C-alpha positions in Angstrom: 4.4 23.3 0.6 0.7 22.9 0.3 -1.7 21.6 2.9 -5.4 20.9 3.2 -6.4 21.2 6.8 -9.6 19.6 7.9 -11.0 20.1 11.4 -12.3 16.7 12.5 -14.1 15.1 15.4 -12.5 11.8 14.3 -10.1 10.7 11.7 -8.2 7.6 10.7 -6.0 6.1 8.0 -6.1 2.5 6.9 -3.5 0.7 4.8 -4.0 -2.9 3.7 -7.1 -3.3 5.9 -5.0 -2.2 9.0 -5.7 1.1 10.8 -2.3 2.9 11.0 -3.6 6.2 12.5 -6.6 7.0 14.5 -7.5 10.3 16.3 -10.3 12.1 18.0 -10.7 15.9 17.9 -8.1 17.7 15.9 -6.9 17.9 12.3 -6.4 15.7 9.4 -3.7 17.4 7.3 -3.1 16.4 3.7 0.4 17.6 3.0 2.0 18.2 -0.4 5.7 18.9 -0.9 7.0 20.8 -3.9 10.4 21.1 -5.5 11.3 24.4 -3.8 10.3 23.3 -0.3 12.9 23.2 2.5 13.0 22.5 6.3 12.3 26.2 6.8 9.1 25.8 4.7 8.1 22.8 6.7 8.8 24.5 10.0 6.8 27.5 9.0 3.8 25.4 7.9 3.9 23.4 11.1 3.8 26.5 13.2 1.0 28.1 11.1 -1.2 25.0 11.5 -0.5 24.5 15.2 -1.4 28.1 16.1 -4.3 28.5 13.6 -7.4 29.4 15.5 -10.3 27.5 14.0 -11.8 25.7 17.0 -14.7 27.2 18.8 -14.5 29.0 22.1 -17.3 29.1 24.7 -19.3 31.4 22.4 -18.8 29.2 19.4 -16.4 31.6 17.7 -13.2 30.3 16.0 -10.8 31.5 18.7 -8.9 28.4 19.8 -5.9 26.6 18.3 -5.0 23.0 18.2 -2.8 23.6 21.3 -5.7 25.3 23.2 -8.0 22.3 22.8 -5.1 19.7 23.2 -6.2 18.3 19.8 -4.4 15.6 17.8 -3.3 15.4 14.2 -3.0 13.0 11.4 -0.6 13.9 8.6 -1.1 12.3 5.2 1.5 12.9 2.5 -0.3 13.7 -0.7 1.7 14.6 -3.8 -1.6 15.2 -5.8 -1.9 18.6 -4.1 0.6 19.7 -6.6 -1.4 18.5 -9.6 -1.3 20.8 -12.7 -4.6 20.6 -14.5 -4.0 23.6 -16.8 -3.6 21.4 -19.9 -5.6 18.5 -21.1 -7.7 16.1 -19.0 -4.9 14.2 -17.2 -3.2 16.0 -14.4 0.6 16.5 -14.4 2.4 16.0 -11.1 5.7 17.5 -12.3 5.5 20.1 -9.6 5.5 17.6 -6.8 8.8 16.8 -5.2 10.4 13.4 -5.8 10.1 11.0 -2.9 13.7 11.4 -1.9 13.0 15.1 -1.1 9.3 14.8 0.0 9.6 12.0 2.5 12.3 13.6 4.7 10.3 16.9 4.6 7.1 15.2 5.6 9.0 13.6 8.5 10.5 16.9 9.5 7.1 18.6 9.4 5.8 15.9 11.8 8.8 16.4 14.1 8.1 20.1 14.1 4.5 19.6 15.0 5.5 17.3 17.8 7.9 19.9 19.1 4.9 22.0 20.0 3.5 19.1 22.2 0.9 17.9 19.7 0.2 14.2 19.4 0.8 13.3 15.7 0.1 10.2 13.8 0.6 9.6 10.1 -0.2 7.6 7.1 2.5 5.5 5.3 4.4 7.4 2.8 3.8 6.1 -0.8 1.2 3.6 0.3 -2.4 3.4 -1.0 -4.4 4.7 2.0 -8.0 5.0 2.9 -8.5 8.2 4.8 -11.6 8.5 7.0 -12.4 12.1 7.8 -15.3 13.2 10.0 -15.1 16.9 9.1 -16.3 19.1 11.8 -18.2 22.2 10.7 -17.3 21.5 8.0 -14.0 23.4 8.3 -11.5 22.9 5.5 -8.7 25.3 4.9 -6.2 25.3 2.0 -2.7 26.6 3.0 0.4 27.3 0.9 3.8 28.5 2.1 
């Protein structure tokens, strides 16, 4: 499982000119599911992200987690995180999980994040989405489990 975590002051997802997710301070997480991923992988990724300390404390040091600041999260499924660009000029997505595996794991990841008490919204799986990210810092972290 791969994730691009972006610390945001504001984020939203629009599908067909309709806003389907909208948050303030927190994370926009772009989540890619691979063939080998399981519920265990999703649970581990959720816990890692929820407890990752990248929000500033009173001294401006990255010492606070999403839970500490009571932040929100948007999760956007993004199979392109598993793009293989090692050959040619057109990426291959053979390493990305098929929708029948990916969608349930994305949903499970969201359930796991919610189990920590985090308010989570999401894009629409498989839809063409416009993701608005006001990256704070900027802080962008690539994670792989």
